[in-house]
Structure formats: structure tokens, C-alpha cells
C-alpha positions in Angstrom: -3.1 -7.1 16.8 0.1 -5.3 17.9 0.7 -7.8 20.8 0.5 -10.7 18.3 2.9 -9.0 15.9 5.4 -8.4 18.8 5.1 -12.1 19.8 5.7 -13.3 16.2 8.5 -10.8 15.9 10.2 -11.9 19.0 9.9 -15.6 18.2 11.1 -15.1 14.7 8.0 -16.5 13.0 7.6 -13.6 10.4 11.3 -13.7 9.5 11.3 -17.5 9.0 8.2 -17.3 6.8 9.9 -14.5 4.7 13.1 -16.5 4.4 11.2 -19.6 3.4 9.3 -17.8 0.6 12.3 -15.8 -0.5 14.5 -19.0 -0.8 12.8 -19.8 -4.1 14.5 -17.0 -6.0 15.8 -16.5 -9.6 19.6 -16.4 -9.6 20.0 -15.0 -13.1 20.5 -11.5 -11.7 19.6 -9.5 -8.6 19.4 -5.9 -7.8 19.7 -3.7 -4.8 18.3 -0.4 -3.8 17.0 1.5 -0.9 14.1 3.9 -0.1 13.4 6.5 2.5 10.4 6.2 4.8 9.3 9.1 6.9 9.1 8.3 10.6 6.1 9.7 12.5 7.1 11.9 15.4 5.7 9.4 17.9 7.8 6.6 16.5 10.9 8.2 18.1 10.0 7.6 21.7 11.4 4.1 22.3 13.4 3.5 25.5 17.1 4.0 25.0 18.4 0.6 26.0 21.6 0.9 24.0 20.0 -0.6 20.8 19.7 1.4 17.7 16.0 1.8 16.5 17.0 2.7 12.9 15.5 6.2 13.1 17.7 8.9 11.8 17.7 12.5 10.9 17.9 13.6 7.3 16.7 16.6 5.3 13.0 15.9 5.7 13.2 15.1 9.4 13.0 11.7 11.1 13.4 8.9 8.6 14.3 5.2 8.2 15.9 3.7 5.1 14.6 0.3 3.8 17.3 -1.7 1.8 16.1 -4.5 -0.4 17.6 -7.0 -2.8 15.2 -8.3 -5.4 15.6 -11.2 -7.9 15.1 -11.2 -11.6 11.3 -11.5 -11.1 11.1 -8.5 -8.8 10.6 -10.6 -5.6 12.4 -9.6 -2.5 15.3 -11.8 -1.3 16.9 -9.8 1.4 15.5 -6.8 3.5 17.1 -4.6 6.1 16.5 -1.2 7.7 18.9 1.5 8.8 18.6 5.1 10.0 17.6 7.5 7.2 21.0 9.3 6.9 23.0 6.1 6.3 24.7 5.7 2.9 23.2 3.1 0.6 26.4 1.1 0.3 26.9 0.6 4.0 24.5 -2.4 4.1 25.4 -3.9 0.8 28.2 -6.1 2.1 26.1 -7.9 4.8 23.1 -8.3 2.5 25.3 -9.9 -0.3 26.5 -12.8 2.0 23.5 -15.1 1.4 23.0 -14.6 -2.3 24.9 -15.8 -5.4 23.5 -14.3 -8.7 25.1 -14.3 -12.1 24.9 -10.5 -12.3 24.3 -7.8 -9.7 22.5 -4.6 -10.6 22.8 -1.4 -8.6 22.7 2.4 -9.1 25.6 4.8 -8.9 25.3 5.0 -5.1 26.8 1.5 -4.9 29.8 2.4 -7.2 32.7 1.6 -4.9 35.9 -0.3 -5.6 35.5 -2.5 -2.5 32.0 -3.7 -3.5 32.9 -4.2 -7.2 36.1 -6.1 -6.2 34.1 -8.3 -3.8 31.5 -9.1 -6.5 34.2 -9.9 -9.0 36.0 -12.2 -6.5 32.8 -14.2 -6.1 32.3 -14.5 -9.9 29.3 -12.1 -9.9 29.2 -9.6 -12.8 28.6 -6.1 -11.4 26.2 -4.0 -13.5 26.8 -0.7 -11.8 27.2 2.6 -13.8 30.3 4.4 -12.8 30.1 7.7 -11.0 30.8 10.7 -13.2 33.9 11.7 -11.2 35.5 8.3 -11.4 39.0 8.5 -12.9 38.7 5.1 -14.7 35.3 4.7 -16.2 34.0 1.1 -16.4 31.9 -0.5 -19.1 28.3 -1.1 -18.0 25.6 -3.3 -19.7 22.9 -0.7 -19.9 20.5 -3.1 -21.6 20.6 -5.3 -18.4 20.7 -2.2 -16.1 17.3 -1.2 -17.4 15.8 -4.3 -15.5 16.7 -2.5 -12.3 13.2 -0.9 -12.3 11.9 -4.2 -10.8 13.3 -3.2 -7.4 11.7 0.3 -7.7 8.4 -1.5 -8.5 8.8 -3.6 -5.4 9.2 -0.4 -3.3 6.1 1.0 -4.9 4.1 -2.1 -3.9 5.6 -2.0 -0.4 4.6 1.6 0.2 1.0 0.8 -0.7 0.9 -0.5 2.9 0.1 2.5 5.2 2.2 1.2 8.1 5.2 1.0 5.7 4.7 4.3 3.8 5.1 6.2 7.2 6.8 4.5 10.0 4.7 4.5 13.2 6.6 1.7 15.1 8.9 2.7 17.9 11.1 -0.5 17.7 13.3 -1.5 14.9 12.4 -5.1 15.2 8.6 -4.4 14.9 9.1 -2.2 11.9 11.4 -4.7 10.2 8.8 -7.4 10.9 6.1 -5.2 9.4 8.2 -4.8 6.3 8.8 -8.5 6.1 5.1 -9.2 6.6 4.2 -6.8 3.7 6.9 -8.5 1.6 5.3 -11.9 2.4 2.0 -10.6 1.1 3.7 -9.3 -2.1 5.5 -12.7 -2.5 2.2 -14.6 -2.3 0.4 -12.4 -4.8 
């Protein structure tokens, strides 16, 4: 089974299927969030070939962070993984390149002027509550912000898969393919 997953991963089959299914998304609004996944101690033994395997150290030990953008129906549109200690906002810019919603929902971790300015330039309404220490507080549509629970529900469904709830894969590409494969199953249900 693992050998087949590696072949599909290397040839890009799983990513193409995920992209094909995720292409039919609802552009009314989209939301971004991330979740931490504990990495098993044996997942940290990949050969060091200069490539980052997206395993980092955070408070709880070894971990990986899964970033996801979901549409208004709660279906995943973009998925990426980073080391567990990375800030949430670091992947937001790259993940936003391929989407064009009317509104973009995110939590306070994504409250940064560069992200809000980029969204506004593209004609996307940012629905991001301001951090409490912000000098100029922005207005936020909290009625729409409440819909952000859909991305949390997606993570809940994703973590029902044992291989996702705890990372056992040594390679970043294999774990990302496993997350995409689980997302394909969620999209088809």
C-alpha cells in the first residue's frame, strides 16, 4: 500500500485528483485556518537531503501544521503543510494565489496589514477580526465571521483519519499526499 501511495505521490496523481475535485468550489466566501498534528517520533528519521520535511518543534514536541482554505460549503480548496512552529500567516500569501472569493474569513492570527492590503487590492472583502493591540480597530462582519466554523469542521473530519491525526510519514510529500487523499474522500462524501 505504501509503495503505491509513493508512486501516486511522485507522479502527481493524488494532487491532480484533489485539484480536479476542488476546482468546483463556491466563490461566495472562503476561509483559512490551520491545525497542529503531532508527529510520531519515528516520522522524524528521513534522510537529510536538503529538503524540509515539515516537521518542527513546538510546545508539545514534534509537530506539523496543516493549512487549509475551504469554500462556503466547507469543502477544501487549497491544502499545504509546514513545520509546527511556523506562524499561520506565513502560508496565506501563496495559498491565496489561485482563489478569488467575494469575502475571505480568517481568525486573528491572520490580522496583518500586508494580507489585508493584498485582499483589498484584489477586490476581496477581508473578514478578519482585529487583534486587541491594534492601534486602528477595523470593522468586522461578525455575522459572516460565524461561518468560519466550516473550516474547523473540515479539520474535525480530516482528523478522523488515523494517519492524519498523528503523522507517521517521514516525507513531507507522502504526508501531504495522505492529507490530499483524505480530503478527496471528504469531497466525495
